[in-house]
Backbone bond lengths (Angstrom), bond angles and torsions (degrees), N, CA, C in turn:
res aa  C-N    CA-C-N  psi(-1)  N-CA   C-N-CA  omega(-1)  CA-C   N-CA-C  phi
1 X - - - 1.454 - - 1.534 110.15 -
2 X 1.312 116.12 141.55 1.453 119.29 -178.30 1.524 112.13 -65.53
3 X 1.374 116.04 -24.41 1.457 119.30 179.35 1.522 112.29 -64.67
4 X 1.344 116.89 -22.89 1.451 121.07 -178.09 1.527 112.69 -97.01
5 X 1.316 116.47 6.35 1.448 119.21 179.45 1.523 110.95 -68.05
6 X 1.322 119.12 127.01 1.468 120.98 178.28 1.528 111.01 -73.26
7 X 1.311 115.61 165.38 1.452 121.57 177.29 1.523 109.09 -107.10
8 X 1.295 115.75 162.27 1.456 119.71 170.95 1.529 108.29 -70.62
9 X 1.323 116.28 141.15 1.458 119.07 -176.13 1.515 112.25 -58.79
10 X 1.343 116.02 -33.25 1.463 118.65 -178.35 1.530 112.99 -74.46
11 X 1.341 116.54 -9.76 1.462 119.64 178.16 1.536 113.15 -79.85
12 X 1.334 115.95 -12.19 1.455 119.56 177.52 1.532 109.34 -83.36
13 X 1.318 115.34 140.45 1.461 120.72 -179.44 1.524 110.39 -105.43
14 X 1.328 114.94 58.59 1.471 120.62 -176.77 1.526 110.74 -73.85
15 X 1.342 115.10 144.61 1.453 121.28 179.96 1.529 113.00 -105.21
16 X 1.334 116.77 -29.85 1.465 119.36 -171.67 1.529 113.87 -122.70
17 X 1.314 116.41 1.58 1.470 119.88 173.23 1.527 108.94 -133.44
18 X 1.324 114.62 160.06 1.456 121.83 169.88 1.524 106.54 -109.51
19 X 1.330 116.29 140.97 1.462 120.81 -177.01 1.515 109.14 -136.37
20 X 1.329 114.93 124.47 1.471 119.74 -179.73 1.515 109.56 -137.24
21 X 1.320 115.24 152.15 1.460 121.83 177.24 1.527 109.05 -135.39
22 X 1.321 115.28 125.69 1.472 119.65 -179.04 1.519 110.59 -162.44
23 X 1.313 116.54 137.56 1.469 122.04 173.65 1.532 112.01 52.11
24 X 1.330 116.74 47.85 1.459 124.45 175.12 1.529 114.13 75.72
25 X 1.337 117.18 3.40 1.462 120.40 -176.12 1.533 110.32 -120.22
26 X 1.339 115.61 130.83 1.464 121.33 171.22 1.524 108.13 -103.14
27 X 1.309 116.99 132.05 1.462 121.77 -179.85 1.520 109.28 -118.37
28 X 1.330 115.05 125.16 1.465 122.28 177.04 1.515 107.74 -112.10
29 X 1.316 116.81 120.20 1.458 122.43 -176.27 1.518 110.13 -118.30
30 X 1.311 117.59 120.18 1.471 120.38 173.35 1.518 107.08 -70.24
31 X 1.328 115.98 119.95 1.463 120.56 -171.75 1.528 111.14 -111.48
32 X 1.331 114.79 63.87 1.466 121.23 176.79 1.536 109.09 -133.62
33 X 1.330 117.18 55.96 1.479 119.56 -174.21 1.512 112.76 -61.80
34 X 1.322 118.51 -23.58 1.470 121.38 -179.28 1.527 111.89 -66.03
35 X 1.341 117.71 -19.73 1.475 121.59 176.53 1.540 109.14 -123.83
36 X 1.324 115.15 34.80 1.464 121.89 178.39 1.534 111.59 53.96
37 X 1.339 114.59 37.21 1.459 122.53 175.86 1.538 112.61 58.93
38 X 1.329 115.62 30.41 1.468 119.07 170.15 1.523 107.79 -64.39
39 X 1.318 116.42 145.44 1.472 119.31 -177.83 1.516 111.82 -98.31
40 X 1.328 114.56 142.52 1.444 122.46 173.77 1.528 107.92 -104.77
41 X 1.322 116.15 -178.60 1.455 120.76 176.55 1.526 109.75 -61.62
42 X 1.341 117.04 -36.02 1.466 120.89 178.71 1.516 110.19 -66.06
43 X 1.332 117.46 -43.25 1.464 121.10 179.06 1.526 110.43 -57.73
44 X 1.321 116.86 -46.48 1.466 120.94 -178.86 1.525 110.51 -62.03
45 X 1.310 117.24 -43.89 1.466 120.74 -179.36 1.521 110.75 -64.39
46 X 1.322 117.30 -38.50 1.462 120.46 179.81 1.525 110.96 -70.07
47 X 1.331 117.08 -38.10 1.471 119.45 178.22 1.524 110.93 -67.15
48 X 1.330 117.16 -34.74 1.475 120.20 174.94 1.521 110.23 -60.88
49 X 1.318 117.39 -45.47 1.475 121.25 179.45 1.526 111.20 -61.86
50 X 1.324 116.56 -43.55 1.469 120.57 179.92 1.520 110.96 -66.10
51 X 1.332 117.58 -43.10 1.473 120.82 179.18 1.524 111.03 -63.18
52 X 1.330 116.89 -41.31 1.461 119.39 179.68 1.527 110.92 -64.04
53 X 1.320 115.89 -39.80 1.468 119.58 177.47 1.524 110.66 -63.95
54 X 1.323 116.61 -45.53 1.472 120.14 179.93 1.521 111.82 -64.01
55 X 1.334 116.39 -35.28 1.454 120.23 179.47 1.522 111.46 -63.86
56 X 1.318 116.96 -36.96 1.460 122.38 -176.89 1.525 113.57 -86.95
57 X 1.325 116.32 -11.86 1.481 120.11 -175.78 1.525 110.01 -87.34
58 X 1.338 116.70 110.53 1.461 120.61 179.61 1.525 112.13 -71.53
59 X 1.302 116.60 -5.50 1.455 120.66 174.50 1.518 112.71 -90.68
60 X 1.331 116.47 4.10 1.454 121.85 178.49 1.523 109.85 -115.19
61 X 1.328 116.02 127.08 1.458 121.39 179.95 1.521 112.93 -108.65
62 X 1.340 116.65 -27.22 1.458 122.31 -175.36 1.530 108.67 -139.82
63 X 1.336 115.09 145.83 1.462 120.47 177.69 1.526 109.03 -120.03
64 X 1.322 116.56 128.72 1.471 122.66 179.16 1.525 108.13 -111.48
65 X 1.330 115.68 131.04 1.466 121.24 174.02 1.517 109.76 -112.96
66 X 1.328 116.21 136.38 1.456 120.07 -178.71 1.522 109.83 -155.53
67 X 1.342 116.11 -177.36 1.453 122.01 177.74 1.510 110.90 -121.69
68 X 1.313 116.97 156.20 1.460 121.42 179.93 1.524 110.41 -71.52
69 X 1.330 116.12 144.67 1.464 121.39 177.66 1.515 113.11 80.36
70 X 1.340 115.85 -164.07 1.462 120.25 -178.55 1.531 112.70 -125.55
71 X 1.349 117.26 11.36 1.459 120.31 -179.43 1.528 112.30 -96.13
72 X 1.345 116.84 -30.98 1.455 118.43 -174.65 1.519 111.39 -149.04
73 X 1.332 114.79 136.42 1.462 121.72 165.73 1.523 108.08 -75.61
74 X 1.321 115.25 -58.91 1.466 120.92 177.07 1.525 108.52 -168.23
75 X 1.332 115.69 130.25 1.466 120.65 -179.70 1.532 111.26 -94.05
76 X 1.311 117.30 16.96 1.453 120.57 178.01 1.519 112.01 87.52
77 X 1.334 116.13 -156.51 1.455 120.44 179.18 1.508 111.93 -69.68
78 X 1.313 116.10 153.30 1.461 122.62 -178.92 1.523 108.99 -75.88
79 X 1.340 116.64 102.78 1.471 121.23 -174.90 1.530 111.11 -63.89
80 X 1.325 117.72 -32.27 1.466 119.69 176.83 1.527 110.61 -64.34
81 X 1.325 116.71 -37.32 1.461 120.14 175.05 1.515 110.65 -65.11
82 X 1.331 116.00 -42.83 1.453 120.02 177.05 1.530 111.10 -56.96
83 X 1.341 115.33 -50.14 1.469 120.49 -175.30 1.524 111.67 -65.01
84 X 1.323 117.50 -39.44 1.456 120.69 -175.69 1.527 112.67 -79.74
85 X 1.328 116.96 -30.04 1.463 119.37 -172.38 1.523 114.14 -105.08
86 X 1.321 118.24 -36.28 1.467 119.17 -165.48 1.528 114.71 -105.70
87 X 1.322 118.55 -22.34 1.459 119.61 175.69 1.536 108.36 -64.38
88 X 1.324 116.22 -38.59 1.453 120.41 178.49 1.520 113.22 -76.43
89 X 1.324 116.65 -32.77 1.465 120.62 -178.76 1.531 109.27 -134.34
90 X 1.335 117.23 78.40 1.464 120.93 -178.76 1.530 113.41 -56.04
91 X 1.324 117.64 -29.31 1.464 120.11 -179.95 1.531 111.44 -61.85
92 X 1.335 116.42 -27.41 1.460 119.01 179.04 1.524 111.77 -72.91
93 X 1.327 117.91 -22.50 1.454 119.09 175.30 1.516 110.32 -68.35
94 X 1.325 117.29 -32.77 1.472 121.30 174.79 1.524 109.60 -59.16
95 X 1.307 117.47 -39.56 1.476 121.68 178.02 1.525 110.04 -68.77
96 X 1.333 115.32 -43.48 1.470 120.43 177.73 1.522 110.56 -58.61
97 X 1.340 117.07 -43.25 1.466 121.23 -179.94 1.518 111.65 -62.45
98 X 1.324 117.58 -29.23 1.456 120.07 176.01 1.520 111.47 -62.94
99 X 1.316 116.87 -40.84 1.464 120.82 177.47 1.524 110.42 -70.22
100 X 1.328 116.35 -42.17 1.464 121.59 177.52 1.528 110.88 -58.11
101 X 1.324 116.73 -45.34 1.459 121.47 179.97 1.525 110.84 -64.31
102 X 1.317 116.22 -41.60 1.462 120.59 178.71 1.530 111.11 -59.86
103 X 1.338 116.07 -41.32 1.462 120.74 178.17 1.530 111.32 -61.26
104 X 1.334 117.00 -48.85 1.462 119.76 -178.07 1.536 112.29 -67.99
105 X 1.321 116.39 -36.35 1.463 119.06 176.82 1.513 110.37 -61.56
106 X 1.321 116.98 -43.07 1.462 120.90 -179.90 1.524 110.64 -69.63
107 X 1.337 117.31 -38.60 1.454 120.20 -179.90 1.526 111.49 -61.42
108 X 1.338 116.47 -40.48 1.468 119.96 -179.88 1.531 110.68 -76.20
109 X 1.319 117.79 -29.98 1.455 121.40 -170.92 1.510 113.01 -114.72
110 X 1.309 116.38 29.15 1.461 121.20 -178.85 1.524 112.11 -75.04
111 X 1.327 117.74 -12.52 1.456 121.35 174.93 1.517 115.33 83.49
112 X 1.324 116.57 2.89 1.460 121.95 179.72 1.530 108.08 -137.18
113 X 1.314 117.83 150.54 1.464 119.66 -180.00 1.527 111.39 -64.00
114 X 1.315 115.42 140.42 1.463 121.91 -179.86 1.526 109.63 -118.85
115 X 1.319 115.49 142.15 1.462 122.43 -179.78 1.514 109.38 -122.65
116 X 1.329 116.73 127.86 1.461 121.24 171.90 1.533 107.52 -88.83
117 X 1.318 115.90 114.87 1.465 122.26 176.40 1.527 106.58 -92.57
118 X 1.324 116.48 99.14 1.466 121.97 -172.00 1.522 109.24 -90.67
119 X 1.333 115.32 108.58 1.460 121.27 -172.10 1.519 113.53 -112.18
120 X 1.334 117.28 7.82 1.463 120.69 -178.87 1.513 110.18 177.13
121 X 1.321 116.93 -149.09 1.467 122.41 -177.26 1.530 110.67 -54.71
122 X 1.318 115.14 133.64 1.459 122.44 175.82 1.529 106.31 -123.80
123 X 1.313 117.15 96.86 1.462 120.08 -172.43 1.524 111.83 -122.15
124 X 1.328 115.87 141.24 1.461 121.75 173.05 1.509 113.11 52.22
125 X 1.329 115.06 -119.10 1.463 120.14 -179.87 1.512 113.39 -61.88
126 X 1.332 117.07 -19.64 1.465 119.37 175.60 1.515 110.19 -65.68
127 X 1.330 116.77 -38.55 1.465 119.50 177.01 1.520 110.91 -72.40
128 X 1.320 117.20 -28.85 1.467 119.31 175.45 1.532 110.39 -66.48
129 X 1.313 117.85 -36.03 1.466 120.59 172.37 1.519 110.00 -64.81
130 X 1.322 115.57 -45.79 1.476 120.47 177.28 1.523 110.94 -53.48
131 X 1.346 116.67 -47.58 1.462 120.43 -176.30 1.521 112.79 -73.14
132 X 1.328 118.03 -23.16 1.465 120.71 176.45 1.523 111.30 -76.27
133 X 1.344 116.11 -21.11 1.464 119.35 176.10 1.527 110.34 -75.69
134 X 1.319 116.46 159.42 1.466 121.11 -178.18 1.519 112.64 -75.27
135 X 1.327 116.25 -39.80 1.461 121.61 -178.04 1.526 109.13 -134.57
136 X 1.330 116.06 157.74 1.455 120.21 178.82 1.518 109.66 -138.30
137 X 1.337 115.16 133.77 1.462 122.30 177.00 1.519 106.29 -122.81
138 X 1.338 117.11 121.25 1.458 121.44 -174.09 1.516 112.45 -115.16
139 X 1.334 115.85 141.16 1.456 120.40 167.05 1.528 108.57 -71.49
140 X 1.330 116.16 152.20 1.464 118.85 -170.95 1.532 114.29 -72.28
141 X 1.341 118.37 -7.17 1.466 120.09 176.34 1.526 112.34 -95.02
142 X 1.297 117.31 0.90 1.457 122.35 -176.83 1.528 111.37 -65.39
143 X 1.322 115.85 141.16 1.462 123.28 173.62 1.523 107.63 -126.57
144 X 1.330 116.25 133.13 1.457 122.26 178.84 1.527 108.72 -110.00
145 X 1.337 115.92 137.40 1.458 118.91 -176.45 1.514 110.87 -155.62
146 X 1.338 115.93 142.78 1.455 121.47 170.35 1.521 108.76 -112.91
147 X 1.345 116.56 146.76 1.464 120.38 -173.22 1.534 113.59 -132.63
148 X 1.331 117.49 9.51 1.454 120.85 -172.97 1.510 115.00 -49.80
149 X 1.333 117.39 -54.14 1.470 120.62 -176.81 1.511 112.19 -73.41
150 X 1.327 118.24 -5.65 1.465 121.93 175.98 1.522 112.29 -94.52
151 X 1.330 118.05 -18.95 1.461 121.23 -175.17 1.528 112.78 -118.90
152 X 1.327 117.39 8.82 1.457 120.02 176.12 1.504 114.28 89.34
153 X 1.324 117.55 27.69 1.458 120.63 179.91 1.529 110.24 -136.74
154 X 1.309 115.84 -179.13 1.461 122.35 175.67 1.531 107.20 -129.02
155 X 1.314 116.33 132.79 1.472 120.69 -176.47 1.523 110.79 -80.70
156 X 1.342 114.40 62.62 1.467 120.47 -175.14 1.528 112.33 -100.43
157 X 1.332 116.51 20.13 1.461 120.66 176.43 1.516 111.46 -102.13
158 X 1.327 115.80 32.81 1.452 120.79 -179.77 1.522 113.42 135.75
159 X 1.327 117.54 -32.80 1.472 119.92 -175.46 1.523 111.78 -72.46
160 X 1.340 117.54 -49.50 1.466 118.44 179.56 1.522 110.98 -64.75
161 X 1.333 116.72 -25.86 1.459 120.46 179.67 1.524 113.25 -83.46
162 X 1.343 117.01 -43.01 1.462 120.73 -168.76 1.518 114.93 -97.97
163 X 1.340 117.52 -28.37 1.466 118.79 -178.54 1.527 112.96 -59.64
164 X 1.346 119.94 -43.88 1.473 118.41 177.90 1.525 112.70 -60.38
165 X 1.341 116.76 -32.08 1.456 120.80 179.73 1.529 110.50 -71.04
166 X 1.332 116.62 -42.19 1.462 120.59 -175.13 1.519 113.09 -82.76
167 X 1.338 116.78 -40.39 1.467 119.25 -171.71 1.523 113.82 -110.28
168 X 1.345 117.50 -16.27 1.456 120.88 -172.39 1.513 109.98 99.28
169 X 1.315 116.16 158.13 1.454 122.25 -172.19 1.535 112.70 -63.68
170 X 1.336 117.74 -48.12 1.461 120.47 -175.79 1.520 111.58 -63.13
171 X 1.321 116.98 -43.92 1.455 119.78 179.85 1.516 111.47 -67.69
172 X 1.326 116.91 -36.08 1.471 120.37 177.39 1.527 110.26 -60.80
173 X 1.334 116.23 -42.70 1.469 120.24 179.50 1.531 110.80 -66.55
174 X 1.323 116.90 -38.90 1.457 120.08 177.73 1.535 110.69 -61.82
175 X 1.329 115.71 -45.52 1.466 120.48 -178.91 1.523 111.71 -62.45
176 X 1.331 117.08 -45.87 1.459 120.94 -172.01 1.525 113.77 -84.81
177 X 1.340 117.72 -26.82 1.458 119.94 176.82 1.526 112.05 -80.94
178 X 1.326 116.94 -43.15 1.475 120.87 -171.99 1.519 113.65 -90.92
179 X 1.326 117.73 -25.63 1.472 121.97 179.44 1.535 113.26 59.13
180 X 1.325 116.71 35.05 1.462 120.01 -179.09 1.535 110.98 -92.95
181 X 1.328 117.41 150.33 1.464 121.21 -177.57 1.526 112.75 -67.68
182 X 1.324 114.77 144.76 1.459 122.52 178.36 1.522 108.09 -116.59
183 X 1.297 117.13 122.32 1.465 121.14 179.85 1.526 110.05 -70.31
184 X 1.322 115.19 164.00 1.462 119.86 178.97 1.521 110.53 -60.60
185 X 1.317 117.68 -39.54 1.468 120.28 -178.68 1.525 110.86 -67.00
186 X 1.329 116.50 -41.98 1.463 118.71 177.26 1.539 110.63 -65.84
187 X 1.333 116.72 -38.24 1.461 120.71 177.62 1.535 110.47 -60.00
188 X 1.334 115.95 -37.08 1.464 120.00 177.11 1.524 110.14 -66.42
189 X 1.315 116.31 -44.81 1.468 120.94 -179.73 1.514 112.41 -65.58
190 X 1.324 117.04 -32.64 1.457 121.74 -176.89 1.533 113.92 -90.03
191 X 1.323 116.80 -4.41 1.471 119.07 175.80 1.508 114.71 90.34
192 X 1.339 118.05 14.75 1.467 120.86 178.87 1.520 112.70 -84.04
193 X 1.334 116.96 -21.21 1.463 121.97 176.17 1.524 108.80 -137.42
194 X 1.345 115.13 163.10 1.469 120.45 -179.94 1.526 112.80 -96.83
195 X 1.338 115.94 -33.31 1.465 120.40 -175.70 1.526 108.88 -142.88
196 X 1.347 115.34 146.97 1.461 122.35 172.67 1.513 107.54 -128.10
197 X 1.332 115.79 127.92 1.467 120.88 -179.22 1.523 108.89 -139.25
198 X 1.337 118.29 161.28 1.465 120.40 172.42 1.525 110.52 -59.00
199 X 1.323 117.33 149.03 1.457 121.66 -176.67 1.519 112.14 -53.23
200 X 1.333 116.68 -39.82 1.457 119.55 -177.47 1.528 112.62 -68.21
201 X 1.323 116.63 -14.72 1.477 120.71 179.06 1.533 112.68 -104.53
202 X 1.341 116.33 2.69 1.467 119.75 -173.62 1.530 111.98 -61.64
203 X 1.316 117.12 -49.40 1.464 119.59 -177.59 1.524 111.99 -66.28
204 X 1.318 116.52 -34.11 1.459 119.72 177.97 1.522 110.61 -65.44
205 X 1.326 116.82 -39.41 1.479 120.79 178.49 1.519 110.15 -68.61
206 X 1.339 117.36 -41.30 1.457 120.31 177.39 1.534 110.01 -60.47
207 X 1.329 117.01 -42.33 1.462 121.18 178.19 1.521 111.30 -62.67
208 X 1.332 117.02 -41.35 1.454 121.20 178.52 1.540 111.32 -58.95
209 X 1.329 116.70 -45.87 1.460 120.60 -177.49 1.510 111.67 -73.48
210 X 1.319 118.35 -38.45 1.469 119.49 177.52 1.529 110.11 -63.57
211 X 1.327 117.24 -40.62 1.481 119.58 177.83 1.526 111.54 -60.48
212 X 1.306 117.28 -38.91 1.463 120.16 178.36 1.521 111.50 -66.53
213 X 1.324 116.55 -38.70 1.463 120.59 -179.77 1.526 111.83 -71.91
214 X 1.323 116.96 -35.64 1.467 120.66 177.21 1.514 111.26 -60.46
215 X 1.304 115.57 -37.19 1.467 120.87 -177.61 1.524 112.33 -89.60
216 X 1.318 114.97 48.54 1.464 123.76 172.18 1.529 107.53 -135.57
217 X 1.332 117.97 159.08 1.457 120.11 179.97 1.531 110.76 -69.97
218 X 1.335 117.92 129.07 1.470 120.76 -174.19 1.522 114.11 -65.63
219 X 1.313 118.64 -40.85 1.461 120.76 -178.03 1.536 110.67 -67.70
220 X 1.317 115.63 -42.55 1.472 119.87 177.71 1.525 111.18 -64.77
221 X 1.327 116.57 -38.63 1.451 120.61 178.86 1.523 110.38 -65.70
222 X 1.346 115.65 -42.84 1.463 119.27 -179.60 1.520 111.80 -61.33
223 X 1.320 116.95 -42.86 1.454 118.96 -177.60 1.522 111.85 -76.03
224 X 1.312 117.00 -31.63 1.465 119.79 173.14 1.514 110.19 -59.93
225 X 1.328 116.56 -43.27 1.462 121.76 177.53 1.519 110.74 -60.92
226 X 1.321 116.56 -42.72 1.460 120.60 -179.68 1.529 110.74 -62.58
227 X 1.303 117.74 -43.04 1.454 121.28 179.09 1.527 111.54 -66.35
228 X 1.330 116.18 -41.76 1.460 120.30 -179.27 1.524 111.92 -67.79
229 X 1.320 117.49 -20.65 1.458 121.26 -179.09 1.523 113.14 -74.53
230 X 1.332 118.16 -7.23 1.462 120.28 -168.49 1.516 112.98 -52.50
231 X 1.341 118.32 -54.68 1.471 120.57 -174.29 1.519 111.72 -69.50
232 X 1.331 116.75 -36.23 1.473 119.28 175.72 1.523 109.90 -64.81
233 X 1.338 116.63 -46.79 1.462 119.80 179.58 1.523 111.54 -61.12
234 X 1.323 116.54 -40.10 1.465 120.75 -179.11 1.522 110.27 -63.29
235 X 1.337 116.19 -50.95 1.461 120.29 -178.84 1.533 111.21 -63.59
236 X 1.310 116.36 -41.83 1.472 121.99 -178.14 1.530 111.35 -65.53
237 X 1.325 116.38 -52.28 1.457 119.95 -174.02 1.527 112.70 -70.84
238 X 1.323 116.98 -22.01 1.462 119.99 177.06 1.529 112.64 -80.03
239 X 1.346 117.56 -14.23 1.464 119.10 -170.76 1.530 115.37 -128.78
240 X 1.321 119.13 -25.04 1.462 120.14 -168.73 1.531 112.51 -66.78
241 X 1.323 117.91 -33.74 1.455 119.98 177.02 1.513 111.92 -64.20
242 X 1.344 116.08 -41.53 1.464 120.72 176.36 1.533 109.78 -62.85
243 X 1.337 116.25 -44.02 1.471 120.78 -178.75 1.521 110.40 -61.80
244 X 1.325 116.46 -42.37 1.466 121.68 -179.33 1.530 110.88 -57.13
245 X 1.324 116.18 -45.85 1.462 119.23 -178.86 1.524 112.46 -74.49
246 X 1.340 117.43 -45.99 1.466 119.38 -176.71 1.522 111.24 -65.35
247 X 1.343 117.98 -43.98 1.450 119.93 -179.28 1.521 111.35 -63.57
248 X 1.334 116.85 -35.78 1.468 120.16 177.99 1.522 110.60 -63.84
249 X 1.319 116.54 -46.94 1.466 120.37 179.29 1.531 110.53 -64.90
250 X 1.327 116.04 -39.00 1.469 121.20 -177.00 1.522 112.52 -65.52
251 X 1.328 117.00 -18.72 1.468 119.03 178.84 1.526 112.01 -64.29
252 X 1.323 118.15 -17.39 1.458 120.62 177.25 1.532 111.87 -88.28
253 X 1.320 118.19 1.36 1.458 121.26 -174.21 1.530 112.55 -84.99
254 X 1.326 114.22 161.94 1.464 121.40 176.59 1.526 110.64 -63.49
255 X 1.316 117.14 -39.87 1.470 121.14 -178.57 1.529 110.84 -57.79
256 X 1.325 116.22 -48.78 1.463 119.46 -177.80 1.522 110.58 -65.58
257 X 1.330 117.08 -42.67 1.474 119.68 179.91 1.521 110.42 -60.71
258 X 1.313 117.32 -47.69 1.466 120.84 -178.74 1.526 111.29 -65.39
259 X 1.327 117.04 -41.72 1.451 120.20 -179.51 1.504 113.76 -67.16
260 X 1.330 116.74 -47.10 1.465 121.30 -178.61 1.522 111.70 -69.22
261 X 1.348 116.99 -43.85 1.454 119.91 -179.55 1.527 110.83 -68.17
262 X 1.323 117.05 -33.72 1.457 119.69 175.67 1.518 110.97 -61.14
263 X 1.334 115.83 -41.40 1.471 120.44 177.94 1.511 110.57 -63.96
264 X 1.336 116.93 -48.88 1.466 120.40 -177.87 1.514 111.41 -63.31
265 X 1.348 116.15 -38.68 1.467 120.91 -178.15 1.527 112.33 -85.28
266 X 1.324 116.95 0.88 1.463 123.15 177.32 1.523 112.06 58.49
267 X 1.317 115.37 48.19 1.455 121.96 178.01 1.523 108.22 -137.28
268 X 1.335 118.23 155.83 1.465 119.88 177.48 1.514 110.52 -71.71
269 X 1.325 118.90 136.60 1.471 120.24 175.46 1.526 110.83 -62.77
270 X 1.319 115.96 151.97 1.460 121.02 178.94 1.531 108.25 -91.41
271 X 1.343 115.89 83.85 1.459 120.91 -176.90 1.530 111.31 -67.18
272 X 1.333 116.47 -40.28 1.466 119.79 -174.34 1.532 111.93 -70.14
273 X 1.324 117.60 -27.89 1.460 120.04 178.72 1.536 110.06 -60.76
274 X 1.330 115.92 -42.00 1.466 120.52 178.66 1.522 110.27 -66.73
275 X 1.328 117.08 -42.28 1.468 120.54 178.80 1.540 110.58 -64.50
276 X 1.336 116.84 -40.31 1.460 120.60 -179.05 1.527 111.17 -63.99
277 X 1.322 116.33 -38.63 1.474 119.67 178.87 1.532 110.27 -61.19
278 X 1.322 116.33 -43.78 1.457 119.68 179.03 1.531 110.64 -65.58
279 X 1.316 115.87 -41.53 1.465 121.02 -179.47 1.524 111.68 -60.89
280 X 1.325 116.08 -34.92 1.456 121.69 -178.52 1.526 113.04 -85.58
281 X 1.334 116.27 4.79 1.449 120.66 177.76 1.517 114.39 82.28
282 X 1.324 117.33 13.53 1.455 121.58 179.03 1.521 110.12 -92.55
283 X 1.317 116.20 174.29 1.462 120.32 178.45 1.524 109.26 -81.51
284 X 1.317 116.59 111.31 1.464 121.21 178.58 1.523 111.44 -90.79
285 X 1.310 116.92 -7.01 1.456 120.73 -178.21 1.531 112.19 -83.53
286 X 1.327 117.08 -21.05 1.465 121.35 -177.70 1.523 109.45 -123.54
287 X 1.338 115.73 152.61 1.464 120.14 -172.02 1.520 112.25 -66.34
288 X 1.330 118.88 -43.31 1.451 121.81 -175.93 1.528 112.27 -116.22
289 X 1.316 116.06 23.62 1.456 120.26 178.34 1.513 112.57 91.60
290 X 1.322 115.54 167.03 1.457 120.58 -179.21 1.532 110.28 -66.74
291 X 1.320 116.48 151.68 1.467 121.82 -177.29 1.517 111.07 -79.97
292 X 1.334 116.05 82.72 1.468 122.01 -171.57 1.528 114.42 -120.86
293 X 1.330 118.17 -17.83 1.467 120.09 -173.16 1.531 112.73 -86.82
294 X 1.331 113.52 159.96 1.472 120.40 177.43 1.528 108.52 -135.09
295 X 1.336 116.27 138.47 1.470 121.60 179.26 1.527 109.21 -84.79
296 X 1.335 116.16 121.20 1.460 120.28 179.09 1.510 112.03 -71.08
297 X 1.317 117.06 -23.02 1.462 121.32 -176.49 1.526 112.74 -76.53
298 X 1.351 116.13 -50.46 1.480 118.78 -176.90 1.514 113.12 -111.76
299 X 1.331 118.01 -7.21 1.451 120.97 177.00 1.511 115.60 84.19
300 X 1.327 117.15 5.02 1.463 119.82 179.20 1.528 109.93 -63.37
301 X 1.319 115.94 130.37 1.458 120.96 -177.76 1.535 111.08 -105.22
302 X 1.303 114.28 167.29 1.461 123.29 172.34 1.534 112.86 62.91
303 X 1.314 115.20 39.47 1.467 120.24 173.73 1.530 109.15 -80.80
304 X 1.331 118.45 149.01 1.459 121.23 179.79 1.524 112.36 -58.13
305 X 1.310 116.82 141.73 1.463 122.87 -173.96 1.525 113.20 -61.15
306 X 1.312 118.72 -25.56 1.454 121.34 -177.74 1.539 112.95 -90.79
307 X 1.327 117.63 -0.17 1.459 120.30 178.52 1.541 109.23 -75.96
308 X 1.309 116.22 130.92 1.465 121.38 174.23 1.527 111.77 -97.68
309 X 1.328 115.69 -14.64 1.457 121.35 178.45 1.523 109.27 -132.16
310 X 1.314 115.90 148.12 1.472 121.03 -179.28 1.516 110.04 -68.18
311 X 1.305 116.35 131.94 1.465 120.75 179.23 1.513 112.48 -74.92
312 X 1.338 118.09 -9.12 1.471 120.84 -179.12 1.526 112.03 -100.54
313 X 1.342 116.33 -52.26 1.477 118.50 -176.89 1.515 113.30 -105.61
314 X 1.322 118.05 -14.24 1.470 121.59 177.72 1.496 114.84 87.32
315 X 1.320 117.37 -0.71 1.462 120.64 -179.15 1.515 110.81 -69.70
316 X 1.332 116.32 152.03 1.447 121.06 177.52 1.526 109.51 -70.68
317 X 1.328 115.07 137.14 1.467 120.79 177.07 1.528 107.11 -97.11
318 X 1.312 115.24 116.42 1.452 120.04 -172.96 1.516 113.92 -87.81
319 X 1.311 117.18 -20.93 1.467 119.63 -178.45 1.511 109.45 -110.80
C-alpha cells in the first residue's frame, strides 16, 4: 500500500534529532548536546515519526538509537521544560506523558531489533530508553544514573517496570532509592548493557552487531521480539496509566517544586525541610500549608495555613 511507503531520511525536517538510513540500518540521534541530549516534547514527537518510518521501511532491518557527541547518550526529560511548563499547569504533564508513552510503545513494538548506542551519560529517562531497546552497547566511560527521588519525581516511565526484570529486585531498589552512579562495567555485570568497549571502538562494535542482526530472518526476528516483550509489556501496561495520572497530579506538590527548582537554580534541594514539616504535624505536601485559613477582614477563604497575612487585602490573620 502506498500509505506504508517510507520516506527518504533527508525528506524529514527534524529540529531536535538526526535521522539517517543506510545499509539496512536506521539511526536516530538525539541532537541536543547543549543539554546532554535531554529530550523535549518535540524530541519525542520527532523520534515517534522516525520510528514509524523505520518500522514501515522494508529496507531497514535494525534501528540504532544514540545521542550527539561523546558526553551524553540521553539525560532524560528536559527538567527546565518540566519546571517552566508543568509546575504551573500539571494537567499538561498528563498530555506530555501521552506522547512519552506513545514513544515507548512504538520503541518496544517497532517490529525490528533496536540497539542503544550508549556514548556518554545515561540518566533517568535516558536509561528508560536504553532499557526499552533490545540490546545495548556502551562506551567504557559511560555512567548510568537515576535521579527521580532526588528531584521530586518517580522513575515510573520504564525504570520501575523494567529494572527489576533486567537487574533483579534488590538492585532495582538500590538504583532507584539511592540514585548513585553505575559504571559501564557494573552495568555490564548487572545486565543493563550487553557490551562495553572503548569509545573509539563503539561504532565498530555497533556495526558488528547490526551485521549479525541483518543476517537473520526478519519474520522470525519480529516474532521473537514480540514474545520476548511479554514481561516488559505486562509490567508497563499494568502501571503506566497509573503513573501518568499520579505524576501529573504530583507536579503540584511541594516535593516536585523544590526538586525541579533546585535543579534549575543549581542548588541542592532542601529534603530535610519537607521532612521536618511532616514531623511537626504541618502539611509537607504543599509549600505554604493546606488551604485552611480565612481572612476576617475581607472574607477571603482557603488561604494557606502558614500565611500570617492575607494575600488579598494584606490584613493580619489572627487565627
